[in-house]
C-alpha positions as CSV (number, residue, x, y, z in Angstrom):
1,X,0.0,0.0,0.0
2,X,2.8,2.4,0.9
3,X,4.8,1.4,-2.1
4,X,2.1,2.2,-4.6
5,X,1.9,5.9,-3.4
6,X,3.7,8.4,-5.5
7,X,5.6,10.5,-2.9
8,X,8.1,12.4,-4.9
9,X,10.2,13.9,-2.0
10,X,10.6,10.5,-0.4
11,X,11.6,8.8,-3.7
12,X,14.3,11.4,-4.4
13,X,15.7,11.3,-0.9
14,X,16.0,7.5,-0.9
15,X,17.6,7.6,-4.4
16,X,20.1,10.3,-3.3
17,X,21.0,8.4,-0.1
18,X,21.5,5.2,-2.0
19,X,23.7,7.0,-4.5
20,X,25.9,8.6,-1.9
21,X,26.3,5.3,-0.1
22,X,27.1,3.6,-3.3
23,X,29.7,6.3,-4.2
24,X,31.4,6.0,-0.8
25,X,31.7,2.2,-1.2
26,X,33.0,2.5,-4.7
27,X,35.5,5.2,-3.8
28,X,37.3,2.9,-1.4
29,X,38.3,0.6,-4.2
30,X,38.7,3.1,-7.0
31,X,42.3,4.2,-7.8
32,X,42.7,7.7,-8.9
33,X,44.5,8.2,-12.3
34,X,46.9,10.7,-10.8
35,X,48.2,8.2,-8.2
36,X,48.5,5.5,-10.8
37,X,50.7,7.4,-13.2
38,X,52.7,9.5,-10.7
39,X,56.4,9.0,-11.1
40,X,58.6,8.6,-8.0
41,X,62.1,10.1,-7.9
42,X,64.8,9.3,-5.4
43,X,67.9,11.3,-4.7
44,X,71.0,9.1,-5.0
45,X,73.0,11.2,-2.5
46,X,70.4,10.5,0.2
47,X,70.7,6.8,-0.5
48,X,74.5,6.8,-0.5
49,X,74.5,8.7,2.8
50,X,72.1,6.2,4.3
51,X,74.4,3.4,3.2
52,X,77.4,5.1,4.7
53,X,75.6,5.6,8.0
54,X,74.5,2.0,8.1
55,X,78.1,0.9,7.5
56,X,79.3,3.1,10.4
57,X,76.7,1.6,12.7
58,X,77.6,-1.9,11.7
59,X,81.3,-1.3,12.3
60,X,80.5,0.2,15.7
61,X,78.4,-2.7,16.7
62,X,81.1,-5.2,15.6
63,X,83.7,-3.2,17.6
64,X,81.6,-3.1,20.7
65,X,80.8,-6.8,20.4
66,X,84.4,-7.7,20.0
67,X,85.4,-5.5,23.0
68,X,82.7,-7.1,25.2
69,X,83.7,-10.6,24.2
70,X,87.4,-9.9,24.8
71,X,86.6,-8.4,28.2
72,X,84.4,-11.4,29.1
73,X,87.1,-13.9,28.1
74,X,89.7,-11.9,30.0
75,X,87.6,-11.7,33.2
76,X,86.8,-15.4,32.9
77,X,90.5,-16.2,32.6
78,X,91.5,-14.1,35.5
79,X,88.8,-15.6,37.8
80,X,89.7,-19.2,36.9
81,X,93.5,-19.0,37.1
């Protein structure tokens, strides 16, 4: 009975709400063309500096590990003998 009535304002509001919900759902999965074709650039100097810093960190870690191991062996040797 309610469906057969021709209520224009209700029909338009339901259609509009359905379209906005549908657009929100579709926009989650839609990829924008700008993002798809955007080129990325990297600065080589930044990458090289990062590699140098990583090498310095690794060498420091190795040096500290070697010093700690040597100190541990030395203390162990002094306590035993």
